[in-house]
DRENDO-223360 format. One record per residue (C-alpha): residue number from 1; residue in three letters; z, y, x. Coordinates in steps of 0.001 Angstrom, whole numbers. Layout:
REM DRENDO-223360
{i: NUM, aa: ala, c3: Z, c2: Y, c1: X}
...
//
This chain:
REM DRENDO-223360
{i: 1, aa: met, c3: 56867, c2: 147581, c1: 140612}
{i: 2, aa: thr, c3: 59649, c2: 149647, c1: 139065}
{i: 3, aa: ser, c3: 58681, c2: 153075, c1: 137779}
{i: 4, aa: val, c3: 60020, c2: 156156, c1: 139577}
{i: 5, aa: ala, c3: 60523, c2: 159484, c1: 137796}
{i: 6, aa: cys, c3: 61307, c2: 163026, c1: 139032}
{i: 7, aa: thr, c3: 63894, c2: 165412, c1: 137615}
{i: 8, aa: ala, c3: 66580, c2: 167721, c1: 138919}
{i: 9, aa: gln, c3: 69348, c2: 166397, c1: 136674}
{i: 10, aa: trp, c3: 72278, c2: 164282, c1: 137801}
{i: 11, aa: lys, c3: 72523, c2: 160995, c1: 135939}
{i: 12, aa: asp, c3: 75521, c2: 158755, c1: 135460}
{i: 13, aa: gln, c3: 75448, c2: 155457, c1: 137299}
{i: 14, aa: pro, c3: 72907, c2: 153216, c1: 135542}
{i: 15, aa: val, c3: 73861, c2: 149705, c1: 134499}
{i: 16, aa: asp, c3: 70389, c2: 148388, c1: 135308}
{i: 17, aa: val, c3: 69847, c2: 148239, c1: 139083}
{i: 18, aa: asp, c3: 66117, c2: 148716, c1: 138502}
{i: 19, aa: ala, c3: 66437, c2: 151761, c1: 136255}
{i: 20, aa: pro, c3: 64204, c2: 154721, c1: 137194}
{i: 21, aa: ile, c3: 65459, c2: 156920, c1: 140028}
{i: 22, aa: his, c3: 65294, c2: 160633, c1: 139246}
{i: 23, aa: leu, c3: 64546, c2: 163130, c1: 142019}
{i: 24, aa: pro, c3: 64184, c2: 166918, c1: 141980}
{i: 25, aa: ala, c3: 60627, c2: 168129, c1: 141460}
{i: 26, aa: ala, c3: 60684, c2: 169789, c1: 144889}
{i: 27, aa: leu, c3: 60493, c2: 166322, c1: 146451}
{i: 28, aa: ser, c3: 57376, c2: 165294, c1: 144542}
{i: 29, aa: gly, c3: 55244, c2: 166348, c1: 147555}
{i: 30, aa: asp, c3: 55654, c2: 165888, c1: 151310}
{i: 31, aa: leu, c3: 58579, c2: 168236, c1: 151911}
{i: 32, aa: gly, c3: 58553, c2: 170286, c1: 155100}
{i: 33, aa: ser, c3: 54913, c2: 169614, c1: 155927}
{i: 34, aa: asp, c3: 52280, c2: 172186, c1: 156839}
{i: 35, aa: leu, c3: 48674, c2: 172133, c1: 158051}
{i: 36, aa: leu, c3: 49700, c2: 169771, c1: 160867}
{i: 37, aa: ala, c3: 50221, c2: 167008, c1: 158290}
{i: 38, aa: ser, c3: 46596, c2: 167211, c1: 157127}
{i: 39, aa: tyr, c3: 43420, c2: 166019, c1: 158817}
{i: 40, aa: trp, c3: 42066, c2: 169573, c1: 159118}
{i: 41, aa: pro, c3: 43339, c2: 170160, c1: 162686}
{i: 42, aa: ser, c3: 41667, c2: 166900, c1: 163734}
{i: 43, aa: val, c3: 38442, c2: 167935, c1: 162009}
{i: 44, aa: ala, c3: 38572, c2: 171327, c1: 163706}
{i: 45, aa: ala, c3: 39073, c2: 169730, c1: 167136}
{i: 46, aa: leu, c3: 36156, c2: 167366, c1: 166502}
{i: 47, aa: ser, c3: 33997, c2: 170317, c1: 165492}
{i: 48, aa: val, c3: 34836, c2: 172098, c1: 168730}
{i: 49, aa: ala, c3: 34026, c2: 168939, c1: 170687}
{i: 50, aa: ala, c3: 30708, c2: 168541, c1: 168864}
{i: 51, aa: ala, c3: 29766, c2: 172156, c1: 169562}
{i: 52, aa: leu, c3: 30637, c2: 171760, c1: 173247}
{i: 53, aa: val, c3: 28671, c2: 168529, c1: 173574}
{i: 54, aa: thr, c3: 25665, c2: 170093, c1: 171823}
{i: 55, aa: gly, c3: 25796, c2: 173116, c1: 174111}
{i: 56, aa: leu, c3: 26133, c2: 170840, c1: 177122}
{i: 57, aa: val, c3: 23018, c2: 168879, c1: 176188}
{i: 58, aa: val, c3: 21003, c2: 172060, c1: 175665}
{i: 59, aa: leu, c3: 22098, c2: 173600, c1: 178964}
{i: 60, aa: val, c3: 21455, c2: 170430, c1: 180958}
{i: 61, aa: arg, c3: 17937, c2: 170116, c1: 179528}
{i: 62, aa: arg, c3: 17167, c2: 173693, c1: 180434}
{i: 63, aa: arg, c3: 18340, c2: 173253, c1: 184004}
{i: 64, aa: arg, c3: 17419, c2: 169635, c1: 184600}
{i: 65, aa: arg, c3: 15530, c2: 170552, c1: 187752}
{i: 66, aa: ala, c3: 18552, c2: 172191, c1: 189370}
{i: 67, aa: ala, c3: 20766, c2: 169187, c1: 190010}
{i: 68, aa: arg, c3: 23705, c2: 171124, c1: 191453}
{i: 69, aa: ser, c3: 23624, c2: 173581, c1: 188604}
{i: 70, aa: ser, c3: 23594, c2: 170724, c1: 186080}
{i: 71, aa: lys, c3: 26661, c2: 169160, c1: 187682}
{i: 72, aa: arg, c3: 28540, c2: 172442, c1: 187481}
{i: 73, aa: ile, c3: 27618, c2: 172753, c1: 183803}
{i: 74, aa: val, c3: 28805, c2: 169209, c1: 183073}
{i: 75, aa: leu, c3: 32157, c2: 169935, c1: 184700}
{i: 76, aa: ala, c3: 32544, c2: 173334, c1: 183046}
{i: 77, aa: val, c3: 31608, c2: 172250, c1: 179531}
{i: 78, aa: gly, c3: 32152, c2: 168482, c1: 179549}
{i: 79, aa: ala, c3: 35833, c2: 168589, c1: 180498}
{i: 80, aa: pro, c3: 36816, c2: 170849, c1: 177563}
{i: 81, aa: ala, c3: 34764, c2: 168604, c1: 175246}
{i: 82, aa: val, c3: 36745, c2: 165544, c1: 176392}
{i: 83, aa: val, c3: 40016, c2: 167412, c1: 175897}
{i: 84, aa: ala, c3: 38926, c2: 168415, c1: 172384}
{i: 85, aa: ile, c3: 38061, c2: 164799, c1: 171529}
{i: 86, aa: val, c3: 41429, c2: 163545, c1: 172824}
{i: 87, aa: cys, c3: 43223, c2: 166233, c1: 170798}
{i: 88, aa: ala, c3: 41244, c2: 165291, c1: 167686}
{i: 89, aa: val, c3: 42220, c2: 161630, c1: 168036}
{i: 90, aa: ala, c3: 45890, c2: 162490, c1: 168699}
{i: 91, aa: leu, c3: 46045, c2: 164841, c1: 165715}
{i: 92, aa: gly, c3: 44411, c2: 162242, c1: 163487}
{i: 93, aa: val, c3: 46856, c2: 159537, c1: 164563}
{i: 94, aa: asn, c3: 49787, c2: 161904, c1: 163973}
{i: 95, aa: thr, c3: 48545, c2: 162654, c1: 160457}
{i: 96, aa: trp, c3: 48423, c2: 158945, c1: 159622}
{i: 97, aa: val, c3: 51768, c2: 158099, c1: 161236}
{i: 98, aa: gly, c3: 53408, c2: 161220, c1: 159782}
{i: 99, aa: tyr, c3: 55791, c2: 161733, c1: 162702}
{i: 100, aa: phe, c3: 55115, c2: 165450, c1: 163159}
{i: 101, aa: pro, c3: 54530, c2: 166764, c1: 159622}
{i: 102, aa: ser, c3: 54843, c2: 170374, c1: 160758}
{i: 103, aa: val, c3: 55030, c2: 172670, c1: 163756}
{i: 104, aa: ala, c3: 58771, c2: 172937, c1: 163081}
{i: 105, aa: ala, c3: 59048, c2: 169163, c1: 163537}
{i: 106, aa: val, c3: 57411, c2: 169447, c1: 166960}
{i: 107, aa: gln, c3: 59923, c2: 172133, c1: 167907}
{i: 108, aa: arg, c3: 62786, c2: 169893, c1: 166741}
{i: 109, aa: trp, c3: 61507, c2: 167011, c1: 168854}
{i: 110, aa: leu, c3: 61174, c2: 169251, c1: 171907}
{i: 111, aa: asp, c3: 64696, c2: 170580, c1: 171372}
{i: 112, aa: ala, c3: 65969, c2: 166994, c1: 171385}
{i: 113, aa: ser, c3: 64190, c2: 166030, c1: 174603}
{i: 114, aa: pro, c3: 65579, c2: 166603, c1: 178086}
{i: 115, aa: arg, c3: 63896, c2: 169485, c1: 179883}
{i: 116, aa: lys, c3: 64400, c2: 168107, c1: 183432}
{i: 117, aa: pro, c3: 62945, c2: 165802, c1: 184519}
{i: 118, aa: val, c3: 60019, c2: 166132, c1: 182157}
{i: 119, aa: ala, c3: 59178, c2: 162809, c1: 180535}
{i: 120, aa: ala, c3: 55877, c2: 161901, c1: 178921}
{i: 121, aa: phe, c3: 55881, c2: 161430, c1: 175159}
{i: 122, aa: pro, c3: 57184, c2: 159147, c1: 173728}
{i: 123, aa: thr, c3: 59188, c2: 157408, c1: 176460}
{i: 124, aa: thr, c3: 62408, c2: 159407, c1: 176537}
{i: 125, aa: ala, c3: 65517, c2: 158601, c1: 174544}
{i: 126, aa: val, c3: 67820, c2: 161356, c1: 173300}
{i: 127, aa: gln, c3: 70588, c2: 161758, c1: 175844}
{i: 128, aa: gly, c3: 72529, c2: 164505, c1: 174107}
{i: 129, aa: gly, c3: 74737, c2: 166330, c1: 176565}
{i: 130, aa: thr, c3: 78338, c2: 167256, c1: 175842}
{i: 131, aa: ser, c3: 80313, c2: 165593, c1: 173083}
{i: 132, aa: val, c3: 80963, c2: 168834, c1: 171272}
{i: 133, aa: val, c3: 80847, c2: 169896, c1: 167634}
{i: 134, aa: pro, c3: 79845, c2: 173582, c1: 167459}
{i: 135, aa: asp, c3: 82438, c2: 175703, c1: 165705}
{i: 136, aa: gly, c3: 81704, c2: 177264, c1: 162338}
{i: 137, aa: ala, c3: 81001, c2: 180697, c1: 163829}
{i: 138, aa: arg, c3: 78061, c2: 179279, c1: 165779}
{i: 139, aa: arg, c3: 76624, c2: 176764, c1: 163328}
{i: 140, aa: val, c3: 77045, c2: 178700, c1: 160043}
{i: 141, aa: thr, c3: 76204, c2: 176496, c1: 157108}
{i: 142, aa: thr, c3: 75382, c2: 178549, c1: 154008}
{i: 143, aa: asp, c3: 75660, c2: 177951, c1: 150280}
{i: 144, aa: asp, c3: 72208, c2: 176342, c1: 150157}
{i: 145, aa: arg, c3: 71442, c2: 175255, c1: 153705}
{i: 146, aa: gly, c3: 73104, c2: 172772, c1: 156010}
{i: 147, aa: tyr, c3: 73165, c2: 172803, c1: 159796}
{i: 148, aa: ala, c3: 71821, c2: 170197, c1: 162244}
{i: 149, aa: phe, c3: 72790, c2: 169953, c1: 165915}
{i: 150, aa: leu, c3: 72563, c2: 167591, c1: 168876}
{i: 151, aa: thr, c3: 75661, c2: 166115, c1: 170465}
{i: 152, aa: thr, c3: 76791, c2: 162969, c1: 172280}
{i: 153, aa: val, c3: 78837, c2: 160128, c1: 170827}
{i: 154, aa: pro, c3: 80909, c2: 158340, c1: 173507}
{i: 155, aa: ser, c3: 80781, c2: 154567, c1: 173784}
{i: 156, aa: his, c3: 83755, c2: 152315, c1: 174305}
{i: 157, aa: gly, c3: 81878, c2: 149033, c1: 174139}
{i: 158, aa: arg, c3: 80279, c2: 146631, c1: 176587}
{i: 159, aa: ser, c3: 77063, c2: 147661, c1: 178335}
{i: 160, aa: met, c3: 76466, c2: 150490, c1: 175879}
{i: 161, aa: pro, c3: 76339, c2: 153975, c1: 177425}
{i: 162, aa: asp, c3: 77244, c2: 157198, c1: 175670}
{i: 163, aa: ala, c3: 74300, c2: 158231, c1: 173515}
{i: 164, aa: gly, c3: 72875, c2: 161377, c1: 172003}
{i: 165, aa: ala, c3: 73114, c2: 161861, c1: 168253}
{i: 166, aa: trp, c3: 71760, c2: 164350, c1: 165750}
{i: 167, aa: val, c3: 74348, c2: 165504, c1: 163212}
{i: 168, aa: tyr, c3: 73878, c2: 167253, c1: 159873}
{i: 169, aa: leu, c3: 76622, c2: 169211, c1: 158127}
{i: 170, aa: pro, c3: 75919, c2: 170023, c1: 154462}
{i: 171, aa: pro, c3: 75721, c2: 173407, c1: 152696}
{i: 172, aa: gly, c3: 79156, c2: 174933, c1: 152190}
{i: 173, aa: tyr, c3: 80795, c2: 172941, c1: 154986}
{i: 174, aa: asp, c3: 81818, c2: 176133, c1: 156811}
{i: 175, aa: ala, c3: 82831, c2: 178143, c1: 153758}
{i: 176, aa: gly, c3: 86058, c2: 180042, c1: 154287}
{i: 177, aa: gly, c3: 89108, c2: 177956, c1: 153442}
{i: 178, aa: asn, c3: 87048, c2: 174823, c1: 152773}
{i: 179, aa: thr, c3: 88978, c2: 171685, c1: 153699}
{i: 180, aa: ala, c3: 86914, c2: 169252, c1: 151626}
{i: 181, aa: arg, c3: 85914, c2: 165896, c1: 153044}
{i: 182, aa: tyr, c3: 82446, c2: 164421, c1: 152626}
{i: 183, aa: pro, c3: 80703, c2: 161046, c1: 152402}
{i: 184, aa: leu, c3: 79044, c2: 159845, c1: 155615}
{i: 185, aa: leu, c3: 75440, c2: 158733, c1: 156038}
{i: 186, aa: val, c3: 74509, c2: 156965, c1: 159279}
{i: 187, aa: ala, c3: 70733, c2: 156977, c1: 159860}
{i: 188, aa: leu, c3: 69096, c2: 154509, c1: 162281}
{i: 189, aa: his, c3: 65694, c2: 155194, c1: 163841}
{i: 190, aa: gly, c3: 62920, c2: 152641, c1: 164351}
{i: 191, aa: ala, c3: 61558, c2: 151236, c1: 167616}
{i: 192, aa: pro, c3: 60393, c2: 152689, c1: 169845}
{i: 193, aa: gly, c3: 62174, c2: 155811, c1: 168722}
{i: 194, aa: ser, c3: 65155, c2: 158078, c1: 169276}
{i: 195, aa: ala, c3: 67911, c2: 160013, c1: 167549}
{i: 196, aa: ala, c3: 65511, c2: 162900, c1: 166949}
{i: 197, aa: asp, c3: 63271, c2: 160847, c1: 164653}
{i: 198, aa: trp, c3: 65096, c2: 161366, c1: 161356}
{i: 199, aa: phe, c3: 65234, c2: 165107, c1: 162027}
{i: 200, aa: ala, c3: 61642, c2: 165420, c1: 163271}
{i: 201, aa: gly, c3: 59463, c2: 162865, c1: 161479}
{i: 202, aa: gly, c3: 62081, c2: 162287, c1: 158777}
{i: 203, aa: arg, c3: 62938, c2: 165965, c1: 158059}
{i: 204, aa: leu, c3: 66231, c2: 164588, c1: 156778}
{i: 205, aa: asp, c3: 68047, c2: 167924, c1: 156889}
{i: 206, aa: gln, c3: 65445, c2: 169548, c1: 154621}
{i: 207, aa: val, c3: 65444, c2: 166592, c1: 152240}
{i: 208, aa: leu, c3: 69228, c2: 166681, c1: 151953}
{i: 209, aa: asp, c3: 69318, c2: 170432, c1: 151378}
{i: 210, aa: val, c3: 67010, c2: 169925, c1: 148381}
{i: 211, aa: leu, c3: 68895, c2: 166904, c1: 146989}
{i: 212, aa: ile, c3: 72257, c2: 168642, c1: 147304}
{i: 213, aa: ala, c3: 71040, c2: 171927, c1: 145809}
{i: 214, aa: ala, c3: 69577, c2: 170048, c1: 142832}
{i: 215, aa: gly, c3: 72806, c2: 168122, c1: 142237}
{i: 216, aa: ser, c3: 71035, c2: 164814, c1: 142834}
{i: 217, aa: ile, c3: 73669, c2: 163799, c1: 145382}
{i: 218, aa: pro, c3: 76915, c2: 165416, c1: 146513}
{i: 219, aa: pro, c3: 77071, c2: 167104, c1: 149936}
{i: 220, aa: val, c3: 77068, c2: 164524, c1: 152744}
{i: 221, aa: val, c3: 77528, c2: 164456, c1: 156515}
{i: 222, aa: val, c3: 74865, c2: 162639, c1: 158579}
{i: 223, aa: val, c3: 75021, c2: 161127, c1: 162056}
{i: 224, aa: ser, c3: 71803, c2: 159728, c1: 163553}
{i: 225, aa: pro, c3: 72616, c2: 158080, c1: 166899}
{i: 226, aa: asp, c3: 70219, c2: 157108, c1: 169659}
{i: 227, aa: leu, c3: 69964, c2: 153307, c1: 169798}
{i: 228, aa: asn, c3: 68058, c2: 152798, c1: 173055}
{i: 229, aa: ala, c3: 71135, c2: 152072, c1: 175192}
{i: 230, aa: gly, c3: 69599, c2: 154017, c1: 178067}
{i: 231, aa: pro, c3: 67213, c2: 156841, c1: 178983}
{i: 232, aa: asp, c3: 63975, c2: 155161, c1: 177833}
{i: 233, aa: arg, c3: 62611, c2: 154527, c1: 174356}
{i: 234, aa: val, c3: 62370, c2: 150754, c1: 174027}
{i: 235, aa: asp, c3: 60749, c2: 148467, c1: 171463}
{i: 236, aa: arg, c3: 63924, c2: 146586, c1: 170613}
{i: 237, aa: glu, c3: 66030, c2: 146145, c1: 167502}
{i: 238, aa: pro, c3: 69467, c2: 147828, c1: 167398}
{i: 239, aa: leu, c3: 71499, c2: 144627, c1: 167505}
{i: 240, aa: asn, c3: 74273, c2: 143119, c1: 169597}
{i: 241, aa: leu, c3: 72255, c2: 141654, c1: 172467}
{i: 242, aa: pro, c3: 73564, c2: 138510, c1: 174185}
{i: 243, aa: gly, c3: 74611, c2: 139553, c1: 177665}
{i: 244, aa: gly, c3: 73498, c2: 143138, c1: 176984}
{i: 245, aa: pro, c3: 74352, c2: 146275, c1: 175002}
{i: 246, aa: gln, c3: 76394, c2: 145740, c1: 171862}
{i: 247, aa: ile, c3: 74476, c2: 148282, c1: 169807}
{i: 248, aa: glu, c3: 75738, c2: 147208, c1: 166387}
{i: 249, aa: asp, c3: 79357, c2: 147455, c1: 167542}
{i: 250, aa: tyr, c3: 78638, c2: 150922, c1: 168938}
{i: 251, aa: val, c3: 77411, c2: 152167, c1: 165568}
{i: 252, aa: ala, c3: 79938, c2: 150404, c1: 163352}
{i: 253, aa: lys, c3: 82919, c2: 151313, c1: 165531}
{i: 254, aa: asp, c3: 82201, c2: 154191, c1: 167900}
{i: 255, aa: val, c3: 79793, c2: 156269, c1: 165805}
{i: 256, aa: val, c3: 81771, c2: 155885, c1: 162584}
{i: 257, aa: gly, c3: 85061, c2: 156443, c1: 164394}
{i: 258, aa: trp, c3: 83707, c2: 159554, c1: 166115}
{i: 259, aa: ala, c3: 82498, c2: 160976, c1: 162808}
{i: 260, aa: asp, c3: 85831, c2: 160337, c1: 161100}
{i: 261, aa: thr, c3: 87685, c2: 161983, c1: 164002}
{i: 262, aa: his, c3: 85503, c2: 165038, c1: 164640}
{i: 263, aa: leu, c3: 84006, c2: 165744, c1: 161197}
{i: 264, aa: arg, c3: 85568, c2: 166065, c1: 157757}
{i: 265, aa: thr, c3: 84447, c2: 162710, c1: 156396}
{i: 266, aa: lys, c3: 85937, c2: 160471, c1: 153730}
{i: 267, aa: ala, c3: 87067, c2: 157585, c1: 155894}
{i: 268, aa: asp, c3: 86554, c2: 154648, c1: 153535}
{i: 269, aa: pro, c3: 83648, c2: 152213, c1: 152958}
{i: 270, aa: asn, c3: 82992, c2: 153470, c1: 149438}
{i: 271, aa: his, c3: 81927, c2: 156791, c1: 150944}
{i: 272, aa: arg, c3: 79740, c2: 155455, c1: 153764}
{i: 273, aa: ile, c3: 76048, c2: 154549, c1: 153673}
{i: 274, aa: ile, c3: 74181, c2: 152868, c1: 156511}
{i: 275, aa: ser, c3: 70432, c2: 153531, c1: 156447}
{i: 276, aa: gly, c3: 67360, c2: 153022, c1: 158599}
{i: 277, aa: met, c3: 63613, c2: 152464, c1: 158768}
{i: 278, aa: ser, c3: 61644, c2: 149506, c1: 160189}
{i: 279, aa: ser, c3: 63754, c2: 147969, c1: 162987}
{i: 280, aa: gly, c3: 66429, c2: 150462, c1: 161930}
{i: 281, aa: gly, c3: 65993, c2: 149153, c1: 158381}
{i: 282, aa: leu, c3: 66707, c2: 145643, c1: 159648}
{i: 283, aa: gly, c3: 69709, c2: 147017, c1: 161533}
{i: 284, aa: ala, c3: 71019, c2: 148846, c1: 158465}
{i: 285, aa: leu, c3: 70736, c2: 145694, c1: 156356}
{i: 286, aa: leu, c3: 72508, c2: 143551, c1: 158943}
{i: 287, aa: tyr, c3: 75218, c2: 146126, c1: 159671}
{i: 288, aa: gly, c3: 75961, c2: 146268, c1: 155961}
{i: 289, aa: leu, c3: 76084, c2: 142475, c1: 155679}
{i: 290, aa: his, c3: 78317, c2: 142152, c1: 158738}
{i: 291, aa: his, c3: 80618, c2: 145106, c1: 157959}
{i: 292, aa: pro, c3: 81339, c2: 145407, c1: 154215}
{i: 293, aa: asp, c3: 84692, c2: 146876, c1: 155226}
{i: 294, aa: val, c3: 82861, c2: 149784, c1: 156894}
{i: 295, aa: phe, c3: 79742, c2: 150468, c1: 154793}
{i: 296, aa: gly, c3: 79790, c2: 150470, c1: 151001}
{i: 297, aa: gly, c3: 76079, c2: 151172, c1: 150646}
{i: 298, aa: val, c3: 72874, c2: 150162, c1: 152426}
{i: 299, aa: val, c3: 69482, c2: 151908, c1: 152393}
{i: 300, aa: ser, c3: 67061, c2: 149584, c1: 154181}
{i: 301, aa: ile, c3: 63524, c2: 150985, c1: 154445}
{i: 302, aa: met, c3: 60716, c2: 148599, c1: 155450}
{i: 303, aa: pro, c3: 63015, c2: 145592, c1: 156001}
{i: 304, aa: tyr, c3: 61787, c2: 142211, c1: 157235}
{i: 305, aa: thr, c3: 63167, c2: 138680, c1: 157501}
{i: 306, aa: asn, c3: 63028, c2: 137709, c1: 161188}
{i: 307, aa: pro, c3: 64163, c2: 139603, c1: 164307}
{i: 308, aa: tyr, c3: 61709, c2: 139875, c1: 167199}
{i: 309, aa: thr, c3: 63888, c2: 141035, c1: 170108}
{i: 310, aa: pro, c3: 63587, c2: 138337, c1: 172839}
{i: 311, aa: glu, c3: 67282, c2: 138365, c1: 173781}
{i: 312, aa: val, c3: 68125, c2: 137603, c1: 170151}
{i: 313, aa: thr, c3: 65415, c2: 135073, c1: 169317}
{i: 314, aa: ala, c3: 66195, c2: 133072, c1: 172477}
{i: 315, aa: asp, c3: 69863, c2: 132643, c1: 171524}
{i: 316, aa: pro, c3: 70415, c2: 130353, c1: 168485}
{i: 317, aa: ala, c3: 73733, c2: 131943, c1: 167476}
{i: 318, aa: ala, c3: 72389, c2: 135485, c1: 167829}
{i: 319, aa: arg, c3: 69207, c2: 134577, c1: 165971}
{i: 320, aa: gln, c3: 71180, c2: 133130, c1: 163049}
{i: 321, aa: arg, c3: 73518, c2: 136129, c1: 162915}
{i: 322, aa: asn, c3: 70609, c2: 138583, c1: 162922}
{i: 323, aa: thr, c3: 68266, c2: 136836, c1: 160505}
{i: 324, aa: pro, c3: 68841, c2: 138519, c1: 157119}
{i: 325, aa: leu, c3: 68460, c2: 135415, c1: 154949}
{i: 326, aa: glu, c3: 70895, c2: 133513, c1: 157186}
{i: 327, aa: ala, c3: 73352, c2: 136404, c1: 157196}
{i: 328, aa: ile, c3: 73182, c2: 136632, c1: 153391}
{i: 329, aa: ala, c3: 73814, c2: 132894, c1: 153068}
{i: 330, aa: leu, c3: 76996, c2: 133253, c1: 155151}
{i: 331, aa: arg, c3: 78355, c2: 136045, c1: 152940}
{i: 332, aa: glu, c3: 80800, c2: 135474, c1: 150107}
{i: 333, aa: thr, c3: 79250, c2: 136063, c1: 146710}
{i: 334, aa: gly, c3: 79917, c2: 139216, c1: 144730}
{i: 335, aa: gly, c3: 81407, c2: 142481, c1: 145868}
{i: 336, aa: asp, c3: 80870, c2: 146200, c1: 145335}
{i: 337, aa: gln, c3: 78384, c2: 146816, c1: 148156}
{i: 338, aa: gln, c3: 75116, c2: 148346, c1: 146954}
{i: 339, aa: phe, c3: 71772, c2: 147410, c1: 148566}
{i: 340, aa: phe, c3: 68633, c2: 149530, c1: 148263}
{i: 341, aa: leu, c3: 65402, c2: 148130, c1: 149727}
{i: 342, aa: gly, c3: 62294, c2: 150289, c1: 149876}
{i: 343, aa: gln, c3: 58774, c2: 150216, c1: 151237}
{i: 344, aa: gly, c3: 55232, c2: 151369, c1: 150510}
{i: 345, aa: asp, c3: 52535, c2: 149304, c1: 148871}
{i: 346, aa: gly, c3: 50423, c2: 149604, c1: 152022}
{i: 347, aa: glu, c3: 52192, c2: 146539, c1: 153439}
{i: 348, aa: lys, c3: 53035, c2: 143126, c1: 152018}
{i: 349, aa: thr, c3: 56152, c2: 142876, c1: 149867}
{i: 350, aa: ala, c3: 56903, c2: 139166, c1: 150346}
{i: 351, aa: glu, c3: 59673, c2: 139568, c1: 152935}
{i: 352, aa: ala, c3: 61433, c2: 142430, c1: 151165}
{i: 353, aa: thr, c3: 61242, c2: 140425, c1: 147924}
{i: 354, aa: gln, c3: 62825, c2: 137416, c1: 149642}
{i: 355, aa: ile, c3: 65687, c2: 139590, c1: 150846}
{i: 356, aa: arg, c3: 66178, c2: 141128, c1: 147390}
{i: 357, aa: asp, c3: 66203, c2: 137725, c1: 145686}
{i: 358, aa: ala, c3: 68652, c2: 136283, c1: 148222}
{i: 359, aa: leu, c3: 71038, c2: 139225, c1: 147768}
{i: 360, aa: arg, c3: 70846, c2: 138956, c1: 143989}
{i: 361, aa: ala, c3: 71445, c2: 135194, c1: 144163}
{i: 362, aa: his, c3: 74742, c2: 136036, c1: 145880}
{i: 363, aa: asp, c3: 75622, c2: 138602, c1: 143208}
{i: 364, aa: his, c3: 75111, c2: 141635, c1: 145446}
{i: 365, aa: pro, c3: 73765, c2: 144602, c1: 143421}
{i: 366, aa: thr, c3: 70278, c2: 145126, c1: 144846}
{i: 367, aa: thr, c3: 67063, c2: 146919, c1: 144002}
{i: 368, aa: leu, c3: 63647, c2: 146852, c1: 145672}
{i: 369, aa: arg, c3: 61393, c2: 149865, c1: 145173}
{i: 370, aa: val, c3: 57752, c2: 149740, c1: 146265}
{i: 371, aa: leu, c3: 56200, c2: 153205, c1: 146233}
{i: 372, aa: pro, c3: 52428, c2: 153641, c1: 145901}
{i: 373, aa: gly, c3: 50170, c2: 155087, c1: 148576}
{i: 374, aa: leu, c3: 52582, c2: 154587, c1: 151476}
{i: 375, aa: ala, c3: 52185, c2: 152591, c1: 154686}
{i: 376, aa: his, c3: 54505, c2: 151662, c1: 157562}
{i: 377, aa: asn, c3: 55064, c2: 155141, c1: 158976}
{i: 378, aa: trp, c3: 57268, c2: 158228, c1: 158869}
{i: 379, aa: thr, c3: 55556, c2: 159649, c1: 155820}
{i: 380, aa: ala, c3: 56809, c2: 156585, c1: 153949}
{i: 381, aa: ala, c3: 60276, c2: 156774, c1: 155518}
{i: 382, aa: arg, c3: 60958, c2: 160380, c1: 154508}
{i: 383, aa: thr, c3: 59471, c2: 159769, c1: 151049}
{i: 384, aa: ile, c3: 61545, c2: 156661, c1: 150320}
{i: 385, aa: met, c3: 64867, c2: 157833, c1: 151791}
{i: 386, aa: pro, c3: 65813, c2: 160210, c1: 148936}
{i: 387, aa: tyr, c3: 65288, c2: 157459, c1: 146348}
{i: 388, aa: gly, c3: 67666, c2: 155242, c1: 148286}
{i: 389, aa: leu, c3: 70289, c2: 157957, c1: 148712}
{i: 390, aa: val, c3: 70269, c2: 158890, c1: 145038}
{i: 391, aa: trp, c3: 70416, c2: 155250, c1: 143904}
{i: 392, aa: val, c3: 73236, c2: 154209, c1: 146253}
{i: 393, aa: ser, c3: 75336, c2: 157345, c1: 145751}
{i: 394, aa: gln, c3: 75132, c2: 156931, c1: 141983}
{i: 395, aa: arg, c3: 75960, c2: 153228, c1: 142180}
{i: 396, aa: leu, c3: 79003, c2: 154042, c1: 144330}
{i: 397, aa: gly, c3: 80136, c2: 156564, c1: 141748}
{i: 398, aa: trp, c3: 79912, c2: 159649, c1: 143937}
{i: 399, aa: ser, c3: 80301, c2: 162912, c1: 142085}
{i: 400, aa: ala, c3: 77755, c2: 165683, c1: 142533}
{i: 401, aa: gly, c3: 80324, c2: 168318, c1: 141730}
//
């Protein structure tokens, strides 16, 4: 495992792909989290449930001869106890998964979800609304804070509808007279998931504000599109599906094209990074392999070696195209693309190691970072992402000034 250090200083591009990655000290903890990220709310809910159950038992024993009265007590006290237990379990699961690290993250998720009709969590994809970029007077980026908003990115491909997308504009974007253009980061969510994930569970806007303020990376624009190809969250990888939605084409063509048209981006592969976690990590890796003319850098978090989507695995050509080791074997050796692979030590590293070794065998600059104490969840995703962004941006020679 390669060591990882923390500092706020910008470093020149290292020659060694496995050199330590330096982050600002502010990212040494779980940025943007509050009490909701701990197990204390779950403990409190369990305590309430225990108190209610204890009170219920006492009351029932006292009135065991009055059957009707006992039934009323069970309904009056038992129902809240069940609700408290369910809340305790839900809060505990959320703490482990890390999707809602704070109350603010819950608010962000709610803002990204359609109000009518109301859909039960977590089945609804992010639909967006109008394909509009708010003007500077309404969004107001400041010298130290960026601005995130929800929009819709139109689709021009087969079987792929228009989709919602969360967008981040960096600090200083709206400064008077500023005409600067910025690198583009495209962030892919996992499955089932939605466009809101990187801005709720991932807290990507907060992470970027810290990285940019510290000079660890230059200001960047982010687009995180919804990859569900419809109104429901589905457990499916964001790939070109035989006979179905061409999700990869949508991202590589429509999303990138929309960003270059509507936002002040640097429209060249050397200033584009494709990133993602879990199934989005597989997608990011494959998009990079398939489109070196679009994406100069790849940040693949929690990657794996074999796709699982039935439409892909049932089609030999699609399976070969979307199996990372096969896709690497079909690539020409060498090139300037930079590949960052990251995961926690709470899951096996064999598949990520295979991918790293295959990329290196084809002379593609690649590093694999395994961070301690992390599992396959959003806590890991938002912890690993800044390491990948710093590493790739430095390797691509981006300036922090």
